[in-house]
C-alpha positions as protocol buffer text, in pm:
chain_id: "A"
residue {
  index: 1
  type: MET
  ca { x: -25 y: -20 z: -19 }
}
residue {
  index: 2
  type: LYS
  ca { x: 138 y: 335 z: -121 }
}
residue {
  index: 3
  type: LYS
  ca { x: 138 y: 653 z: 127 }
}
residue {
  index: 4
  type: ILE
  ca { x: -14 y: 975 z: 123 }
}
residue {
  index: 5
  type: THR
  ca { x: -27 y: 1312 z: 256 }
}
residue {
  index: 6
  type: ALA
  ca { x: -276 y: 1557 z: 218 }
}
residue {
  index: 7
  type: VAL
  ca { x: -160 y: 1941 z: 230 }
}
residue {
  index: 8
  type: ILE
  ca { x: -419 y: 2197 z: 337 }
}
residue {
  index: 9
  type: ILE
  ca { x: -323 y: 2593 z: 267 }
}
residue {
  index: 10
  type: ALA
  ca { x: -489 y: 2767 z: 535 }
}
residue {
  index: 11
  type: LYS
  ca { x: -528 y: 3130 z: 626 }
}
residue {
  index: 12
  type: ASN
  ca { x: -801 y: 3238 z: 911 }
}
residue {
  index: 13
  type: GLY
  ca { x: -1048 y: 2928 z: 894 }
}
residue {
  index: 14
  type: GLN
  ca { x: -1081 y: 2844 z: 1212 }
}
residue {
  index: 15
  type: ASP
  ca { x: -1477 y: 2787 z: 1154 }
}
residue {
  index: 16
  type: LEU
  ca { x: -1388 y: 2562 z: 863 }
}
residue {
  index: 17
  type: ILE
  ca { x: -1084 y: 2359 z: 883 }
}
residue {
  index: 18
  type: LYS
  ca { x: -1172 y: 2100 z: 1118 }
}
residue {
  index: 19
  type: ASP
  ca { x: -1420 y: 1952 z: 867 }
}
residue {
  index: 20
  type: ALA
  ca { x: -1133 y: 1946 z: 608 }
}
residue {
  index: 21
  type: LEU
  ca { x: -883 y: 1809 z: 852 }
}
residue {
  index: 22
  type: GLU
  ca { x: -1139 y: 1545 z: 942 }
}
residue {
  index: 23
  type: SER
  ca { x: -1237 y: 1456 z: 576 }
}
residue {
  index: 24
  type: VAL
  ca { x: -868 y: 1329 z: 494 }
}
residue {
  index: 25
  type: VAL
  ca { x: -794 y: 1168 z: 800 }
}
residue {
  index: 26
  type: PHE
  ca { x: -753 y: 851 z: 616 }
}
residue {
  index: 27
  type: CYS
  ca { x: -414 y: 982 z: 496 }
}
residue {
  index: 28
  type: ASP
  ca { x: -82 y: 875 z: 639 }
}
residue {
  index: 29
  type: GLU
  ca { x: -24 y: 1242 z: 706 }
}
residue {
  index: 30
  type: ILE
  ca { x: -150 y: 1593 z: 698 }
}
residue {
  index: 31
  type: ILE
  ca { x: 46 y: 1912 z: 664 }
}
residue {
  index: 32
  type: VAL
  ca { x: -118 y: 2249 z: 705 }
}
residue {
  index: 33
  type: ILE
  ca { x: 66 y: 2560 z: 533 }
}
residue {
  index: 34
  type: ASP
  ca { x: -38 y: 2844 z: 759 }
}
residue {
  index: 35
  type: ASN
  ca { x: -59 y: 3165 z: 559 }
}
residue {
  index: 36
  type: GLY
  ca { x: -35 y: 3419 z: 830 }
}
residue {
  index: 37
  type: SER
  ca { x: -349 y: 3333 z: 1011 }
}
residue {
  index: 38
  type: THR
  ca { x: -475 y: 3573 z: 1291 }
}
residue {
  index: 39
  type: ASP
  ca { x: -728 y: 3328 z: 1442 }
}
residue {
  index: 40
  type: LYS
  ca { x: -707 y: 3010 z: 1561 }
}
residue {
  index: 41
  type: THR
  ca { x: -679 y: 2826 z: 1268 }
}
residue {
  index: 42
  type: LYS
  ca { x: -308 y: 2698 z: 1371 }
}
residue {
  index: 43
  type: GLU
  ca { x: -444 y: 2576 z: 1735 }
}
residue {
  index: 44
  type: VAL
  ca { x: -699 y: 2398 z: 1542 }
}
residue {
  index: 45
  type: SER
  ca { x: -510 y: 2238 z: 1295 }
}
residue {
  index: 46
  type: GLN
  ca { x: -213 y: 2118 z: 1564 }
}
residue {
  index: 47
  type: ASN
  ca { x: -482 y: 1840 z: 1673 }
}
residue {
  index: 48
  type: TYR
  ca { x: -476 y: 1659 z: 1299 }
}
residue {
  index: 49
  type: ALA
  ca { x: -130 y: 1784 z: 1116 }
}
residue {
  index: 50
  type: LYS
  ca { x: 188 y: 1902 z: 1130 }
}
residue {
  index: 51
  type: VAL
  ca { x: 190 y: 2276 z: 1091 }
}
residue {
  index: 52
  type: TYR
  ca { x: 427 y: 2491 z: 924 }
}
residue {
  index: 53
  type: ASP
  ca { x: 429 y: 2895 z: 872 }
}
residue {
  index: 54
  type: TYR
  ca { x: 489 y: 3037 z: 523 }
}
residue {
  index: 55
  type: LYS
  ca { x: 332 y: 3357 z: 414 }
}
residue {
  index: 56
  type: SER
  ca { x: 298 y: 3437 z: 68 }
}
residue {
  index: 57
  type: ASN
  ca { x: -7 y: 3592 z: -169 }
}
residue {
  index: 58
  type: SER
  ca { x: 124 y: 3359 z: -433 }
}
residue {
  index: 59
  type: PHE
  ca { x: -76 y: 2986 z: -422 }
}
residue {
  index: 60
  type: SER
  ca { x: 186 y: 2839 z: -651 }
}
residue {
  index: 61
  type: GLU
  ca { x: 442 y: 2914 z: -379 }
}
residue {
  index: 62
  type: LEU
  ca { x: 212 y: 2808 z: -132 }
}
residue {
  index: 63
  type: ARG
  ca { x: 162 y: 2436 z: -296 }
}
residue {
  index: 64
  type: ASP
  ca { x: 541 y: 2459 z: -360 }
}
residue {
  index: 65
  type: PHE
  ca { x: 633 y: 2509 z: -35 }
}
residue {
  index: 66
  type: GLY
  ca { x: 379 y: 2221 z: 85 }
}
residue {
  index: 67
  type: LEU
  ca { x: 537 y: 1961 z: -206 }
}
residue {
  index: 68
  type: SER
  ca { x: 886 y: 2035 z: -5 }
}
residue {
  index: 69
  type: LYS
  ca { x: 749 y: 1875 z: 311 }
}
residue {
  index: 70
  type: VAL
  ca { x: 644 y: 1578 z: 175 }
}
residue {
  index: 71
  type: GLU
  ca { x: 815 y: 1222 z: 168 }
}
residue {
  index: 72
  type: THR
  ca { x: 531 y: 1020 z: 72 }
}
residue {
  index: 73
  type: ASP
  ca { x: 434 y: 845 z: -230 }
}
residue {
  index: 74
  type: TYR
  ca { x: 163 y: 1059 z: -316 }
}
residue {
  index: 75
  type: ILE
  ca { x: 19 y: 1429 z: -244 }
}
residue {
  index: 76
  type: LEU
  ca { x: -337 y: 1515 z: -192 }
}
residue {
  index: 77
  type: TYR
  ca { x: -408 y: 1874 z: -213 }
}
residue {
  index: 78
  type: LEU
  ca { x: -724 y: 2071 z: -11 }
}
residue {
  index: 79
  type: ASP
  ca { x: -826 y: 2393 z: 74 }
}
residue {
  index: 80
  type: THR
  ca { x: -983 y: 2493 z: 421 }
}
residue {
  index: 81
  type: ASP
  ca { x: -1353 y: 2527 z: 254 }
}
residue {
  index: 82
  type: GLU
  ca { x: -1334 y: 2179 z: 106 }
}
residue {
  index: 83
  type: ARG
  ca { x: -1414 y: 1852 z: 197 }
}
residue {
  index: 84
  type: ILE
  ca { x: -1352 y: 1471 z: 48 }
}
residue {
  index: 85
  type: SER
  ca { x: -1675 y: 1265 z: -18 }
}
residue {
  index: 86
  type: ASP
  ca { x: -1683 y: 889 z: 89 }
}
residue {
  index: 87
  type: GLU
  ca { x: -1696 y: 789 z: -274 }
}
residue {
  index: 88
  type: LEU
  ca { x: -1380 y: 978 z: -353 }
}
residue {
  index: 89
  type: LYS
  ca { x: -1204 y: 847 z: -40 }
}
residue {
  index: 90
  type: GLU
  ca { x: -1265 y: 515 z: -158 }
}
residue {
  index: 91
  type: ASN
  ca { x: -1100 y: 576 z: -466 }
}
residue {
  index: 92
  type: ILE
  ca { x: -805 y: 727 z: -383 }
}
residue {
  index: 93
  type: ILE
  ca { x: -770 y: 444 z: -124 }
}
residue {
  index: 94
  type: LYS
  ca { x: -784 y: 222 z: -448 }
}
residue {
  index: 95
  type: ILE
  ca { x: -521 y: 420 z: -618 }
}
residue {
  index: 96
  type: LEU
  ca { x: -286 y: 404 z: -303 }
}
residue {
  index: 97
  type: SER
  ca { x: -311 y: -3 z: -340 }
}
residue {
  index: 98
  type: GLU
  ca { x: -242 y: -17 z: -694 }
}
residue {
  index: 99
  type: ASP
  ca { x: 80 y: 69 z: -938 }
}
residue {
  index: 100
  type: SER
  ca { x: -99 y: 306 z: -1134 }
}
residue {
  index: 101
  type: GLU
  ca { x: 6 y: 412 z: -1427 }
}
residue {
  index: 102
  type: TYR
  ca { x: -80 y: 768 z: -1381 }
}
residue {
  index: 103
  type: SER
  ca { x: 100 y: 1069 z: -1246 }
}
residue {
  index: 104
  type: GLY
  ca { x: -153 y: 1271 z: -1147 }
}
residue {
  index: 105
  type: PHE
  ca { x: -564 y: 1252 z: -1119 }
}
residue {
  index: 106
  type: LYS
  ca { x: -837 y: 1534 z: -1199 }
}
residue {
  index: 107
  type: ILE
  ca { x: -1102 y: 1551 z: -942 }
}
residue {
  index: 108
  type: LEU
  ca { x: -1461 y: 1654 z: -943 }
}
residue {
  index: 109
  type: ARG
  ca { x: -1547 y: 1975 z: -761 }
}
residue {
  index: 110
  type: LYS
  ca { x: -1886 y: 2058 z: -645 }
}
residue {
  index: 111
  type: ASN
  ca { x: -1950 y: 2397 z: -550 }
}
residue {
  index: 112
  type: TYR
  ca { x: -2206 y: 2510 z: -297 }
}
residue {
  index: 113
  type: TYR
  ca { x: -2270 y: 2895 z: -260 }
}
residue {
  index: 114
  type: LEU
  ca { x: -2446 y: 3116 z: 25 }
}
residue {
  index: 115
  type: GLY
  ca { x: -2497 y: 2785 z: 262 }
}
residue {
  index: 116
  type: LYS
  ca { x: -2609 y: 2448 z: 107 }
}
residue {
  index: 117
  type: ASN
  ca { x: -2711 y: 2586 z: -233 }
}
residue {
  index: 118
  type: GLU
  ca { x: -2546 y: 2338 z: -499 }
}
residue {
  index: 119
  type: TRP
  ca { x: -2386 y: 2522 z: -800 }
}
residue {
  index: 120
  type: PRO
  ca { x: -2482 y: 2350 z: -1129 }
}
residue {
  index: 121
  type: TYR
  ca { x: -2130 y: 2380 z: -1303 }
}
residue {
  index: 122
  type: ILE
  ca { x: -1911 y: 2115 z: -1196 }
}
residue {
  index: 123
  type: GLU
  ca { x: -1538 y: 2169 z: -1204 }
}
residue {
  index: 124
  type: LYS
  ca { x: -1204 y: 1934 z: -1283 }
}
residue {
  index: 125
  type: LEU
  ca { x: -915 y: 2014 z: -1097 }
}
residue {
  index: 126
  type: GLU
  ca { x: -571 y: 1850 z: -1053 }
}
residue {
  index: 127
  type: ARG
  ca { x: -529 y: 1769 z: -695 }
}
residue {
  index: 128
  type: LEU
  ca { x: -403 y: 1402 z: -646 }
}
residue {
  index: 129
  type: PHE
  ca { x: -65 y: 1323 z: -767 }
}
residue {
  index: 130
  type: LYS
  ca { x: 233 y: 1097 z: -735 }
}
residue {
  index: 131
  type: THR
  ca { x: 485 y: 1331 z: -544 }
}
residue {
  index: 132
  type: GLU
  ca { x: 828 y: 1261 z: -759 }
}
residue {
  index: 133
  type: LYS
  ca { x: 563 y: 1324 z: -1069 }
}
residue {
  index: 134
  type: LEU
  ca { x: 492 y: 1667 z: -956 }
}
residue {
  index: 135
  type: LYS
  ca { x: 722 y: 1896 z: -1007 }
}
residue {
  index: 136
  type: LYS
  ca { x: 593 y: 2275 z: -934 }
}
residue {
  index: 137
  type: TRP
  ca { x: 309 y: 2492 z: -937 }
}
residue {
  index: 138
  type: VAL
  ca { x: 287 y: 2799 z: -1190 }
}
residue {
  index: 139
  type: GLY
  ca { x: 48 y: 3097 z: -1168 }
}
residue {
  index: 140
  type: ASP
  ca { x: 33 y: 3337 z: -842 }
}
residue {
  index: 141
  type: LEU
  ca { x: -361 y: 3281 z: -834 }
}
residue {
  index: 142
  type: HIS
  ca { x: -452 y: 3082 z: -1087 }
}
residue {
  index: 143
  type: GLU
  ca { x: -202 y: 2816 z: -1063 }
}
residue {
  index: 144
  type: SER
  ca { x: -161 y: 2488 z: -1228 }
}
residue {
  index: 145
  type: PRO
  ca { x: 59 y: 2195 z: -1163 }
}
residue {
  index: 146
  type: VAL
  ca { x: 344 y: 2107 z: -1385 }
}
residue {
  index: 147
  type: ILE
  ca { x: 348 y: 1698 z: -1383 }
}
residue {
  index: 148
  type: GLU
  ca { x: 533 y: 1447 z: -1534 }
}
residue {
  index: 149
  type: GLY
  ca { x: 338 y: 1174 z: -1707 }
}
residue {
  index: 150
  type: LYS
  ca { x: -51 y: 1092 z: -1781 }
}
residue {
  index: 151
  type: ILE
  ca { x: -316 y: 1234 z: -1615 }
}
residue {
  index: 152
  type: SER
  ca { x: -653 y: 1028 z: -1549 }
}
residue {
  index: 153
  type: GLU
  ca { x: -993 y: 1103 z: -1371 }
}
residue {
  index: 154
  type: LEU
  ca { x: -1135 y: 975 z: -1030 }
}
residue {
  index: 155
  type: LYS
  ca { x: -1469 y: 910 z: -936 }
}
residue {
  index: 156
  type: GLY
  ca { x: -1624 y: 1132 z: -628 }
}
residue {
  index: 157
  type: TYR
  ca { x: -1617 y: 1449 z: -560 }
}
residue {
  index: 158
  type: ILE
  ca { x: -1437 y: 1729 z: -349 }
}
residue {
  index: 159
  type: PHE
  ca { x: -1767 y: 1921 z: -191 }
}
residue {
  index: 160
  type: HIS
  ca { x: -1634 y: 2311 z: -170 }
}
residue {
  index: 161
  type: PHE
  ca { x: -1870 y: 2533 z: 65 }
}
residue {
  index: 162
  type: THR
  ca { x: -1726 y: 2908 z: -74 }
}
residue {
  index: 163
  type: HIS
  ca { x: -1886 y: 3210 z: -52 }
}
residue {
  index: 164
  type: ARG
  ca { x: -2069 y: 3148 z: 239 }
}
residue {
  index: 165
  type: ASP
  ca { x: -2181 y: 3480 z: 324 }
}
residue {
  index: 166
  type: LEU
  ca { x: -2170 y: 3828 z: 178 }
}
residue {
  index: 167
  type: ALA
  ca { x: -1934 y: 3958 z: 391 }
}
residue {
  index: 168
  type: SER
  ca { x: -1667 y: 3703 z: 327 }
}
residue {
  index: 169
  type: MET
  ca { x: -1730 y: 3735 z: -69 }
}
residue {
  index: 170
  type: LEU
  ca { x: -1680 y: 4101 z: -33 }
}
residue {
  index: 171
  type: GLU
  ca { x: -1384 y: 4028 z: 201 }
}
residue {
  index: 172
  type: LYS
  ca { x: -1241 y: 3802 z: -76 }
}
residue {
  index: 173
  type: THR
  ca { x: -1282 y: 4038 z: -323 }
}
residue {
  index: 174
  type: ILE
  ca { x: -1085 y: 4304 z: -125 }
}
residue {
  index: 175
  type: SER
  ca { x: -794 y: 4069 z: -62 }
}
residue {
  index: 176
  type: TRP
  ca { x: -735 y: 3936 z: -371 }
}
residue {
  index: 177
  type: SER
  ca { x: -804 y: 4194 z: -608 }
}
residue {
  index: 178
  type: SER
  ca { x: -495 y: 4416 z: -578 }
}
residue {
  index: 179
  type: THR
  ca { x: -300 y: 4092 z: -646 }
}
residue {
  index: 180
  type: GLU
  ca { x: -479 y: 4007 z: -972 }
}
residue {
  index: 181
  type: ALA
  ca { x: -420 y: 4385 z: -1094 }
}
residue {
  index: 182
  type: LEU
  ca { x: -76 y: 4386 z: -1025 }
}
residue {
  index: 183
  type: LEU
  ca { x: -29 y: 4049 z: -1234 }
}
residue {
  index: 184
  type: ARG
  ca { x: -250 y: 4242 z: -1506 }
}
residue {
  index: 185
  type: TYR
  ca { x: -42 y: 4546 z: -1492 }
}
residue {
  index: 186
  type: ASN
  ca { x: 286 y: 4352 z: -1479 }
}
residue {
  index: 187
  type: SER
  ca { x: 159 y: 4198 z: -1810 }
}
residue {
  index: 188
  type: ASN
  ca { x: 137 y: 4513 z: -1934 }
}
residue {
  index: 189
  type: HIS
  ca { x: -256 y: 4484 z: -2004 }
}
residue {
  index: 190
  type: PRO
  ca { x: -411 y: 4737 z: -2213 }
}
residue {
  index: 191
  type: LYS
  ca { x: -482 y: 5098 z: -2066 }
}
residue {
  index: 192
  type: MET
  ca { x: -814 y: 5069 z: -1893 }
}
residue {
  index: 193
  type: VAL
  ca { x: -1077 y: 5289 z: -2084 }
}
residue {
  index: 194
  type: TRP
  ca { x: -1443 y: 5325 z: -1985 }
}
residue {
  index: 195
  type: TRP
  ca { x: -1588 y: 5077 z: -2230 }
}
residue {
  index: 196
  type: ARG
  ca { x: -1354 y: 4801 z: -2109 }
}
residue {
  index: 197
  type: PHE
  ca { x: -1563 y: 4841 z: -1766 }
}
residue {
  index: 198
  type: PRO
  ca { x: -1913 y: 4711 z: -1885 }
}
residue {
  index: 199
  type: ARG
  ca { x: -1751 y: 4483 z: -2109 }
}
residue {
  index: 200
  type: VAL
  ca { x: -1560 y: 4293 z: -1815 }
}
residue {
  index: 201
  type: MET
  ca { x: -1859 y: 4291 z: -1601 }
}
residue {
  index: 202
  type: ILE
  ca { x: -2114 y: 4173 z: -1830 }
}
residue {
  index: 203
  type: THR
  ca { x: -1854 y: 3911 z: -1937 }
}
residue {
  index: 204
  type: ALA
  ca { x: -1845 y: 3800 z: -1581 }
}
residue {
  index: 205
  type: PHE
  ca { x: -2219 y: 3822 z: -1525 }
}
residue {
  index: 206
  type: LEU
  ca { x: -2293 y: 3606 z: -1828 }
}
residue {
  index: 207
  type: GLY
  ca { x: -1990 y: 3366 z: -1791 }
}
residue {
  index: 208
  type: SER
  ca { x: -2170 y: 3293 z: -1432 }
}
residue {
  index: 209
  type: TYR
  ca { x: -2539 y: 3308 z: -1503 }
}
residue {
  index: 210
  type: ILE
  ca { x: -2545 y: 3155 z: -1861 }
}
residue {
  index: 211
  type: LYS
  ca { x: -2228 y: 2915 z: -1910 }
}
residue {
  index: 212
  type: GLN
  ca { x: -2255 y: 2796 z: -1578 }
}
residue {
  index: 213
  type: GLN
  ca { x: -2598 y: 2765 z: -1549 }
}
residue {
  index: 214
  type: GLY
  ca { x: -2659 y: 3030 z: -1261 }
}
residue {
  index: 215
  type: TYR
  ca { x: -2997 y: 3088 z: -1350 }
}
residue {
  index: 216
  type: LYS
  ca { x: -3128 y: 2749 z: -1208 }
}
residue {
  index: 217
  type: THR
  ca { x: -3044 y: 2835 z: -883 }
}
residue {
  index: 218
  type: GLY
  ca { x: -3289 y: 3131 z: -854 }
}
residue {
  index: 219
  type: VAL
  ca { x: -3184 y: 3398 z: -615 }
}
residue {
  index: 220
  type: VAL
  ca { x: -2866 y: 3277 z: -559 }
}
residue {
  index: 221
  type: GLY
  ca { x: -2775 y: 3277 z: -928 }
}
residue {
  index: 222
  type: VAL
  ca { x: -2848 y: 3634 z: -930 }
}
residue {
  index: 223
  type: ILE
  ca { x: -2627 y: 3708 z: -654 }
}
residue {
  index: 224
  type: GLU
  ca { x: -2337 y: 3507 z: -756 }
}
residue {
  index: 225
  type: SER
  ca { x: -2325 y: 3674 z: -1105 }
}
residue {
  index: 226
  type: VAL
  ca { x: -2386 y: 4011 z: -988 }
}
residue {
  index: 227
  type: TYR
  ca { x: -2077 y: 3964 z: -757 }
}
residue {
  index: 228
  type: GLN
  ca { x: -1857 y: 3825 z: -1006 }
}
residue {
  index: 229
  type: ALA
  ca { x: -1955 y: 4120 z: -1206 }
}
residue {
  index: 230
  type: PHE
  ca { x: -1869 y: 4342 z: -907 }
}
residue {
  index: 231
  type: SER
  ca { x: -1536 y: 4133 z: -824 }
}
residue {
  index: 232
  type: ALA
  ca { x: -1443 y: 4207 z: -1189 }
}
residue {
  index: 233
  type: PHE
  ca { x: -1484 y: 4573 z: -1160 }
}
residue {
  index: 234
  type: ILE
  ca { x: -1314 y: 4611 z: -833 }
}
residue {
  index: 235
  type: THR
  ca { x: -1022 y: 4440 z: -1034 }
}
residue {
  index: 236
  type: TYR
  ca { x: -981 y: 4623 z: -1329 }
}
residue {
  index: 237
  type: ALA
  ca { x: -1064 y: 4946 z: -1140 }
}
residue {
  index: 238
  type: LYS
  ca { x: -739 y: 4901 z: -927 }
}
residue {
  index: 239
  type: LEU
  ca { x: -591 y: 4808 z: -1240 }
}
residue {
  index: 240
  type: TRP
  ca { x: -687 y: 5179 z: -1381 }
}
residue {
  index: 241
  type: GLU
  ca { x: -567 y: 5273 z: -1056 }
}
residue {
  index: 242
  type: LEU
  ca { x: -212 y: 5124 z: -1104 }
}
residue {
  index: 243
  type: GLN
  ca { x: -245 y: 5276 z: -1470 }
}
residue {
  index: 244
  type: ASN
  ca { x: -291 y: 5628 z: -1407 }
}
residue {
  index: 245
  type: ARG
  ca { x: -84 y: 5694 z: -1043 }
}
residue {
  index: 246
  type: SER
  ca { x: 204 y: 5492 z: -1056 }
}
residue {
  index: 247
  type: ASN
  ca { x: 294 y: 5614 z: -698 }
}
residue {
  index: 248
  type: ILE
  ca { x: 52 y: 5364 z: -581 }
}
residue {
  index: 249
  type: LYS
  ca { x: 242 y: 5029 z: -433 }
}
residue {
  index: 250
  type: TYR
  ca { x: 41 y: 4710 z: -381 }
}
residue {
  index: 251
  type: LYS
  ca { x: 211 y: 4430 z: -204 }
}
residue {
  index: 252
  type: LYS
  ca { x: 268 y: 4126 z: -369 }
}
């Protein structure tokens, strides 16, 4: 039987991380990378896991740091607001008992917004890897793995309880929009003019409400889709600010 380590990236998740940790207790080891928490996240985590401090605005750096601490055959990544389903757990254990030809596995993620409202769109994320085949992560916010070998897909879900209330949604936008704006600024994004704002906002709204079928969830779909448009507006407004007031500094 191969051994596996679960790696959880955490920041101020004291009310969420216990359930995430308990969903991966089947793993041989659990590692929590604490990204500067000011609440009791570390104290809760220490009952289940090894806890390391590493502060960064780059998710790739955080995931790479977690990878550097893993000594088992496999590594599984989870976030504080995510849970492993029983079906997924069983299929991961099956992989550990085999000599798989695959280096990594995509896992279906089912999102829940504003409580237990299930979102229609199902994501596929690469979260389970043979440790020696995972070379690194790239991208500061929308990170992706660099893997040596073939990828497959597992049955079962990661349950993602995100955007739990309006306050946390707004806090997330304020927190990460500066980093997103800076990334666009550093990549020489075209100058922001008035017509770009409605374009990015409409695109964000339609992507959520139509493409992801948010309309099927009623009021929740409207709130989430308007929020996506608002989030896009804030990011690009900060980009405009960077382009027009070069004395403003955003910490990366």
